[in-house]
Every structure is written in structure tokens, then in C-alpha cells.
N, C-alpha and C positions, 0 to 999 in steps of 0.2 A: 311634830307637825304644827302645834302652837308657832312656834318660835317662827316659823319657815314663813308664814297666815300675818304675824305679828310684823318681820321685817317685809313682807311684802307691802302692807299700808304704809308701812314709812317712803317706802321707794313708788309706790303710786304716789301720795301726797306730798313728795319734797317737793318741789317748786313751788306750789301751793301756799307750803311755809314757811320755806324761803322768802319766799314773796312780804310773806306776813310779817315776817319776823322783820326786814327791811323795814318795815312803813314801822314797826311799830321801835323801833333804831333810829332810824331817821325821819321820822315823819313825813313822806314823803312816797306817794304811790311809786312800785319800781318800776324801771323797764327789763324786760326783758330778752334777754339774744340765743337764738338756741341757733348755731352754724349745723351744715348738715345733716339736717335732722334724718335724711333718707341713707345715710349710710352705715348707722343698724341692721335701718328695714332686708337694706342688701345684701350683709353676711349676715342675717337673722336666712333671708332667702335662699342665699347661696348653703347652706348650712344644717337645714331641716328643723328650724324654729321660725320658721314664717310668720303663722298664724298667733302661735304667744308674745311675739315682738311688738304685731299691729294690736292686741290687744294695751298691754301694756305702756304704748307709744299713743293708742286715742283714750289712755286713762287719766298721765301722768299731763298732758297737751289737752284735757280738758277741764280737770283742777285747778288750773293755771290760765287757762287762755278765759276761760269760760263763768261767768257772773264772778271776775273775783277784783272784786272790791278794792284790793292793797295790787291792783296792776292797772301802771295808765295804759301801757303799750306793748307789741310785742314786735321781735322781728325773726323771721324763722326763714333761712338760708337754705337751699341744697339741688341737686342736680335736678331730680325728679319733679315734674310743674305738681302744682298742685289742687289736688283735685276735692271741689266738694262733697264728692257721696266718698273720697278714702277712708283717711284717716282723722281725716277734717271736720265726720258727719257732726250736724248741732254746733257747729262755731257759727260765728256771725259778725260782719262786720269788717271779713280783710279782704286785703284786694294783692292782688296777684299780679307781679312786674316780673320784669326780664332786664337786667345788671351787665 
């Protein structure tokens, strides 16, 4: 069980760690592009593990997008409209646009 929890912590912190390593290597803040963020949520809903996927995505996004000094900005794309009361609860200064 300990290995699973250890691996889970790496997964939850993966993008935050990546931005930190990029900053360390290049000396500049990273730009994070997350394409089709909603596809894993849709698959999880269809296959019965939606609550677990929401927790994972909320955790990963919170780690990388909130108070990350190594992040310049992020762009998140998807078909589902981003709602402040969903997985992005607690995040500030984001804009929703249509292209």
C-alpha cells in the first residue's frame, strides 16, 4: 500500500515538479499547455470512476496552477466550459474564451 501512496503523490505533484525542473534548467518560468482537459473526465464518467478522476485533476491543477512561482501562465483547452465551481475551485485570475 505504501508504494501506491508514494506513486500517487508523484502523480498529484507531477506538473508542479516539471515546472520547477524547467525553471531550474532554463532559468525562466514555464508556460503550461493542457489540451482537452475534459476528455479524461468524460472517460471516467462513462466508466464509473468520475469522483476519483475529479479529485486527481483538481489536485494536479491546484498544484501547478495555484501559487506556483515557476509558472508564467497556463492555457487549458477542452469542449466543456470551465466553471469556477467545478474542478477549478480556488483558482484565481483565469479567463474563459471561445475560439
